mmJSON file of the N, C-alpha and C atoms, coordinates in Angstrom:
{"data_MODEL":{"atom_site":{
"group_PDB":["ATOM","ATOM","ATOM","ATOM","ATOM","ATOM","ATOM","ATOM","ATOM","ATOM","ATOM","ATOM","ATOM","ATOM","ATOM","ATOM","ATOM","ATOM","ATOM","ATOM","ATOM","ATOM","ATOM","ATOM","ATOM","ATOM","ATOM","ATOM","ATOM","ATOM","ATOM","ATOM","ATOM","ATOM","ATOM","ATOM","ATOM","ATOM","ATOM","ATOM","ATOM","ATOM","ATOM","ATOM","ATOM","ATOM","ATOM","ATOM","ATOM","ATOM","ATOM","ATOM","ATOM","ATOM","ATOM","ATOM","ATOM","ATOM","ATOM","ATOM","ATOM","ATOM","ATOM","ATOM","ATOM","ATOM","ATOM","ATOM","ATOM","ATOM","ATOM","ATOM","ATOM","ATOM","ATOM","ATOM","ATOM","ATOM","ATOM","ATOM","ATOM","ATOM","ATOM","ATOM","ATOM","ATOM","ATOM","ATOM","ATOM","ATOM","ATOM","ATOM","ATOM","ATOM","ATOM","ATOM","ATOM","ATOM","ATOM","ATOM","ATOM","ATOM","ATOM","ATOM","ATOM","ATOM","ATOM","ATOM","ATOM","ATOM","ATOM","ATOM","ATOM","ATOM","ATOM","ATOM","ATOM","ATOM","ATOM","ATOM","ATOM","ATOM","ATOM","ATOM","ATOM","ATOM","ATOM","ATOM","ATOM"],
"id":[1,2,3,4,5,6,7,8,9,10,11,12,13,14,15,16,17,18,19,20,21,22,23,24,25,26,27,28,29,30,31,32,33,34,35,36,37,38,39,40,41,42,43,44,45,46,47,48,49,50,51,52,53,54,55,56,57,58,59,60,61,62,63,64,65,66,67,68,69,70,71,72,73,74,75,76,77,78,79,80,81,82,83,84,85,86,87,88,89,90,91,92,93,94,95,96,97,98,99,100,101,102,103,104,105,106,107,108,109,110,111,112,113,114,115,116,117,118,119,120,121,122,123,124,125,126,127,128,129],
"type_symbol":["N","C","C","N","C","C","N","C","C","N","C","C","N","C","C","N","C","C","N","C","C","N","C","C","N","C","C","N","C","C","N","C","C","N","C","C","N","C","C","N","C","C","N","C","C","N","C","C","N","C","C","N","C","C","N","C","C","N","C","C","N","C","C","N","C","C","N","C","C","N","C","C","N","C","C","N","C","C","N","C","C","N","C","C","N","C","C","N","C","C","N","C","C","N","C","C","N","C","C","N","C","C","N","C","C","N","C","C","N","C","C","N","C","C","N","C","C","N","C","C","N","C","C","N","C","C","N","C","C"],
"label_atom_id":["N","CA","C","N","CA","C","N","CA","C","N","CA","C","N","CA","C","N","CA","C","N","CA","C","N","CA","C","N","CA","C","N","CA","C","N","CA","C","N","CA","C","N","CA","C","N","CA","C","N","CA","C","N","CA","C","N","CA","C","N","CA","C","N","CA","C","N","CA","C","N","CA","C","N","CA","C","N","CA","C","N","CA","C","N","CA","C","N","CA","C","N","CA","C","N","CA","C","N","CA","C","N","CA","C","N","CA","C","N","CA","C","N","CA","C","N","CA","C","N","CA","C","N","CA","C","N","CA","C","N","CA","C","N","CA","C","N","CA","C","N","CA","C","N","CA","C","N","CA","C"],
"label_alt_id":[null,null,null,null,null,null,null,null,null,null,null,null,null,null,null,null,null,null,null,null,null,null,null,null,null,null,null,null,null,null,null,null,null,null,null,null,null,null,null,null,null,null,null,null,null,null,null,null,null,null,null,null,null,null,null,null,null,null,null,null,null,null,null,null,null,null,null,null,null,null,null,null,null,null,null,null,null,null,null,null,null,null,null,null,null,null,null,null,null,null,null,null,null,null,null,null,null,null,null,null,null,null,null,null,null,null,null,null,null,null,null,null,null,null,null,null,null,null,null,null,null,null,null,null,null,null,null,null,null],
"label_comp_id":["MET","MET","MET","ASP","ASP","ASP","HIS","HIS","HIS","PHE","PHE","PHE","SER","SER","SER","TYR","TYR","TYR","ASP","ASP","ASP","ALA","ALA","ALA","ASN","ASN","ASN","GLY","GLY","GLY","GLN","GLN","GLN","LEU","LEU","LEU","GLN","GLN","GLN","ALA","ALA","ALA","GLU","GLU","GLU","HIS","HIS","HIS","THR","THR","THR","SER","SER","SER","LEU","LEU","LEU","GLN","GLN","GLN","GLN","GLN","GLN","LEU","LEU","LEU","ALA","ALA","ALA","GLU","GLU","GLU","GLN","GLN","GLN","TYR","TYR","TYR","GLY","GLY","GLY","THR","THR","THR","PRO","PRO","PRO","LEU","LEU","LEU","TYR","TYR","TYR","VAL","VAL","VAL","TYR","TYR","TYR","SER","SER","SER","ARG","ARG","ARG","ALA","ALA","ALA","THR","THR","THR","LEU","LEU","LEU","GLU","GLU","GLU","ARG","ARG","ARG","HIS","HIS","HIS","TRP","TRP","TRP","HIS","HIS","HIS"],
"label_asym_id":["A","A","A","A","A","A","A","A","A","A","A","A","A","A","A","A","A","A","A","A","A","A","A","A","A","A","A","A","A","A","A","A","A","A","A","A","A","A","A","A","A","A","A","A","A","A","A","A","A","A","A","A","A","A","A","A","A","A","A","A","A","A","A","A","A","A","A","A","A","A","A","A","A","A","A","A","A","A","A","A","A","A","A","A","A","A","A","A","A","A","A","A","A","A","A","A","A","A","A","A","A","A","A","A","A","A","A","A","A","A","A","A","A","A","A","A","A","A","A","A","A","A","A","A","A","A","A","A","A"],
"label_entity_id":["1","1","1","1","1","1","1","1","1","1","1","1","1","1","1","1","1","1","1","1","1","1","1","1","1","1","1","1","1","1","1","1","1","1","1","1","1","1","1","1","1","1","1","1","1","1","1","1","1","1","1","1","1","1","1","1","1","1","1","1","1","1","1","1","1","1","1","1","1","1","1","1","1","1","1","1","1","1","1","1","1","1","1","1","1","1","1","1","1","1","1","1","1","1","1","1","1","1","1","1","1","1","1","1","1","1","1","1","1","1","1","1","1","1","1","1","1","1","1","1","1","1","1","1","1","1","1","1","1"],
"label_seq_id":[1,1,1,2,2,2,3,3,3,4,4,4,5,5,5,6,6,6,7,7,7,8,8,8,9,9,9,10,10,10,11,11,11,12,12,12,13,13,13,14,14,14,15,15,15,16,16,16,17,17,17,18,18,18,19,19,19,20,20,20,21,21,21,22,22,22,23,23,23,24,24,24,25,25,25,26,26,26,27,27,27,28,28,28,29,29,29,30,30,30,31,31,31,32,32,32,33,33,33,34,34,34,35,35,35,36,36,36,37,37,37,38,38,38,39,39,39,40,40,40,41,41,41,42,42,42,43,43,43],
"pdbx_PDB_ins_code":[null,null,null,null,null,null,null,null,null,null,null,null,null,null,null,null,null,null,null,null,null,null,null,null,null,null,null,null,null,null,null,null,null,null,null,null,null,null,null,null,null,null,null,null,null,null,null,null,null,null,null,null,null,null,null,null,null,null,null,null,null,null,null,null,null,null,null,null,null,null,null,null,null,null,null,null,null,null,null,null,null,null,null,null,null,null,null,null,null,null,null,null,null,null,null,null,null,null,null,null,null,null,null,null,null,null,null,null,null,null,null,null,null,null,null,null,null,null,null,null,null,null,null,null,null,null,null,null,null],
"Cartn_x":[106.618,107.783,107.366,108.133,107.877,108.73,108.129,108.852,109.365,109.231,109.848,110.978,112.171,113.334,114.339,115.372,116.455,117.688,118.402,119.639,120.795,122.003,123.183,123.492,123.01,123.235,122.097,121.102,119.976,118.893,118.929,117.921,116.747,115.54,114.347,114.143,113.781,113.543,112.209,111.637,110.451,110.806,110.787,111.145,112.48,113.468,114.835,114.923,113.94,113.949,114.07,115.012,115.25,114.068,113.48,112.374,112.878,114.105,114.689,114.806,115.259,115.377,114.008,113.009,111.66,111.132,111.367,110.918,111.621,112.902,113.639,113.117,112.741,112.266,110.843,109.942,108.526,108.039,108.861,108.461,107.705,107.415,106.682,105.494,104.448,104.32,104.198,104.669,104.656,104.173,103.171,102.644,103.147,103.805,104.402,103.799,103.33,102.766,103.655,103.711,104.45,103.46,103.637,102.756,102.83,104.047,104.226,103.478,103.515,102.801,101.296,100.816,99.381,98.901,99.659,99.265,99.296,100.273,100.369,99.156,98.712,97.571,96.242,96.211,94.977,94.611,95.599,95.338,95.346],
"Cartn_y":[85.196,85.497,86.281,87.302,88.111,87.581,87.304,86.725,87.78,89.063,90.157,90.68,90.775,91.203,91.88,92.423,93.06,92.17,92.089,91.311,92.155,91.623,92.31,93.606,93.736,94.944,95.947,95.647,96.549,96.424,95.35,95.132,94.339,94.792,94.126,92.791,91.782,90.438,89.91,89.003,88.263,86.79,86.133,84.713,84.444,85.251,85.126,85.356,86.042,86.395,87.902,88.37,89.799,90.473,91.452,92.179,93.096,93.557,94.376,93.563,92.331,91.471,91.172,90.957,90.713,91.937,93.122,94.359,94.567,94.25,94.372,93.384,92.202,91.167,91.426,91.848,91.966,93.398,94.374,95.773,96.197,97.49,98.055,98.843,98.988,98.472,96.949,96.366,94.911,94.598,93.778,93.374,91.973,91.823,90.547,90.11,88.888,88.322,87.189,87.016,85.911,84.79,83.669,82.527,82.11,82.078,81.674,82.61,83.904,84.859,84.68,84.519,84.307,83.048,81.96,80.713,80.85,81.578,81.76,82.524,83.517,84.312,83.605,82.704,82.007,80.982,80.296,79.198,79.672],
"Cartn_z":[120.539,119.733,118.498,118.192,117.01,115.868,114.737,113.61,112.639,113.006,112.267,113.135,112.567,113.346,112.426,113.042,112.293,112.351,111.227,111.207,111.74,111.71,112.246,111.505,110.265,109.469,109.583,110.43,110.617,109.563,108.769,107.738,108.315,108.016,108.522,107.82,108.612,108.101,108.612,107.842,108.267,108.193,109.332,109.405,108.71,108.984,108.456,106.951,106.385,104.968,104.853,104.056,103.893,103.196,103.861,103.244,102.137,102.239,101.178,99.89,100.001,98.817,98.213,99.056,98.544,97.806,98.362,97.721,96.384,96.324,95.062,94.025,94.469,93.55,93.074,93.999,93.673,93.543,93.928,93.865,95.111,95.157,96.286,95.765,96.539,97.897,97.898,98.967,99.128,100.533,100.636,101.939,102.243,103.376,103.764,105.091,105.124,106.34,106.827,108.116,108.709,109.005,108.357,108.608,110.075,110.628,112.025,112.975,112.714,113.566,113.428,112.205,111.995,112.708,112.588,113.244,114.763,115.273,116.727,117.255,116.523,116.971,116.709,115.748,115.392,116.458,117.017,117.963,119.379],
"occupancy":[1.0,1.0,1.0,1.0,1.0,1.0,1.0,1.0,1.0,1.0,1.0,1.0,1.0,1.0,1.0,1.0,1.0,1.0,1.0,1.0,1.0,1.0,1.0,1.0,1.0,1.0,1.0,1.0,1.0,1.0,1.0,1.0,1.0,1.0,1.0,1.0,1.0,1.0,1.0,1.0,1.0,1.0,1.0,1.0,1.0,1.0,1.0,1.0,1.0,1.0,1.0,1.0,1.0,1.0,1.0,1.0,1.0,1.0,1.0,1.0,1.0,1.0,1.0,1.0,1.0,1.0,1.0,1.0,1.0,1.0,1.0,1.0,1.0,1.0,1.0,1.0,1.0,1.0,1.0,1.0,1.0,1.0,1.0,1.0,1.0,1.0,1.0,1.0,1.0,1.0,1.0,1.0,1.0,1.0,1.0,1.0,1.0,1.0,1.0,1.0,1.0,1.0,1.0,1.0,1.0,1.0,1.0,1.0,1.0,1.0,1.0,1.0,1.0,1.0,1.0,1.0,1.0,1.0,1.0,1.0,1.0,1.0,1.0,1.0,1.0,1.0,1.0,1.0,1.0],
"B_iso_or_equiv":[0.0,0.0,0.0,0.0,0.0,0.0,0.0,0.0,0.0,0.0,0.0,0.0,0.0,0.0,0.0,0.0,0.0,0.0,0.0,0.0,0.0,0.0,0.0,0.0,0.0,0.0,0.0,0.0,0.0,0.0,0.0,0.0,0.0,0.0,0.0,0.0,0.0,0.0,0.0,0.0,0.0,0.0,0.0,0.0,0.0,0.0,0.0,0.0,0.0,0.0,0.0,0.0,0.0,0.0,0.0,0.0,0.0,0.0,0.0,0.0,0.0,0.0,0.0,0.0,0.0,0.0,0.0,0.0,0.0,0.0,0.0,0.0,0.0,0.0,0.0,0.0,0.0,0.0,0.0,0.0,0.0,0.0,0.0,0.0,0.0,0.0,0.0,0.0,0.0,0.0,0.0,0.0,0.0,0.0,0.0,0.0,0.0,0.0,0.0,0.0,0.0,0.0,0.0,0.0,0.0,0.0,0.0,0.0,0.0,0.0,0.0,0.0,0.0,0.0,0.0,0.0,0.0,0.0,0.0,0.0,0.0,0.0,0.0,0.0,0.0,0.0,0.0,0.0,0.0],
"pdbx_formal_charge":[null,null,null,null,null,null,null,null,null,null,null,null,null,null,null,null,null,null,null,null,null,null,null,null,null,null,null,null,null,null,null,null,null,null,null,null,null,null,null,null,null,null,null,null,null,null,null,null,null,null,null,null,null,null,null,null,null,null,null,null,null,null,null,null,null,null,null,null,null,null,null,null,null,null,null,null,null,null,null,null,null,null,null,null,null,null,null,null,null,null,null,null,null,null,null,null,null,null,null,null,null,null,null,null,null,null,null,null,null,null,null,null,null,null,null,null,null,null,null,null,null,null,null,null,null,null,null,null,null],
"auth_seq_id":[1,1,1,2,2,2,3,3,3,4,4,4,5,5,5,6,6,6,7,7,7,8,8,8,9,9,9,10,10,10,11,11,11,12,12,12,13,13,13,14,14,14,15,15,15,16,16,16,17,17,17,18,18,18,19,19,19,20,20,20,21,21,21,22,22,22,23,23,23,24,24,24,25,25,25,26,26,26,27,27,27,28,28,28,29,29,29,30,30,30,31,31,31,32,32,32,33,33,33,34,34,34,35,35,35,36,36,36,37,37,37,38,38,38,39,39,39,40,40,40,41,41,41,42,42,42,43,43,43],
"auth_comp_id":["MET","MET","MET","ASP","ASP","ASP","HIS","HIS","HIS","PHE","PHE","PHE","SER","SER","SER","TYR","TYR","TYR","ASP","ASP","ASP","ALA","ALA","ALA","ASN","ASN","ASN","GLY","GLY","GLY","GLN","GLN","GLN","LEU","LEU","LEU","GLN","GLN","GLN","ALA","ALA","ALA","GLU","GLU","GLU","HIS","HIS","HIS","THR","THR","THR","SER","SER","SER","LEU","LEU","LEU","GLN","GLN","GLN","GLN","GLN","GLN","LEU","LEU","LEU","ALA","ALA","ALA","GLU","GLU","GLU","GLN","GLN","GLN","TYR","TYR","TYR","GLY","GLY","GLY","THR","THR","THR","PRO","PRO","PRO","LEU","LEU","LEU","TYR","TYR","TYR","VAL","VAL","VAL","TYR","TYR","TYR","SER","SER","SER","ARG","ARG","ARG","ALA","ALA","ALA","THR","THR","THR","LEU","LEU","LEU","GLU","GLU","GLU","ARG","ARG","ARG","HIS","HIS","HIS","TRP","TRP","TRP","HIS","HIS","HIS"],
"auth_asym_id":["A","A","A","A","A","A","A","A","A","A","A","A","A","A","A","A","A","A","A","A","A","A","A","A","A","A","A","A","A","A","A","A","A","A","A","A","A","A","A","A","A","A","A","A","A","A","A","A","A","A","A","A","A","A","A","A","A","A","A","A","A","A","A","A","A","A","A","A","A","A","A","A","A","A","A","A","A","A","A","A","A","A","A","A","A","A","A","A","A","A","A","A","A","A","A","A","A","A","A","A","A","A","A","A","A","A","A","A","A","A","A","A","A","A","A","A","A","A","A","A","A","A","A","A","A","A","A","A","A"],
"auth_atom_id":["N","CA","C","N","CA","C","N","CA","C","N","CA","C","N","CA","C","N","CA","C","N","CA","C","N","CA","C","N","CA","C","N","CA","C","N","CA","C","N","CA","C","N","CA","C","N","CA","C","N","CA","C","N","CA","C","N","CA","C","N","CA","C","N","CA","C","N","CA","C","N","CA","C","N","CA","C","N","CA","C","N","CA","C","N","CA","C","N","CA","C","N","CA","C","N","CA","C","N","CA","C","N","CA","C","N","CA","C","N","CA","C","N","CA","C","N","CA","C","N","CA","C","N","CA","C","N","CA","C","N","CA","C","N","CA","C","N","CA","C","N","CA","C","N","CA","C","N","CA","C"],
"pdbx_PDB_model_num":[1,1,1,1,1,1,1,1,1,1,1,1,1,1,1,1,1,1,1,1,1,1,1,1,1,1,1,1,1,1,1,1,1,1,1,1,1,1,1,1,1,1,1,1,1,1,1,1,1,1,1,1,1,1,1,1,1,1,1,1,1,1,1,1,1,1,1,1,1,1,1,1,1,1,1,1,1,1,1,1,1,1,1,1,1,1,1,1,1,1,1,1,1,1,1,1,1,1,1,1,1,1,1,1,1,1,1,1,1,1,1,1,1,1,1,1,1,1,1,1,1,1,1,1,1,1,1,1,1]
}}}
């Protein structure tokens, strides 16, 4: 399962968190990792 997806408005999300909102809050460039994806690939 991929934990990066697009919502109904076409906005990219990571684990149901809006990446646009994160970029607005923290600025860009912004590197976002999915803990669930990392754990899935680690085990």
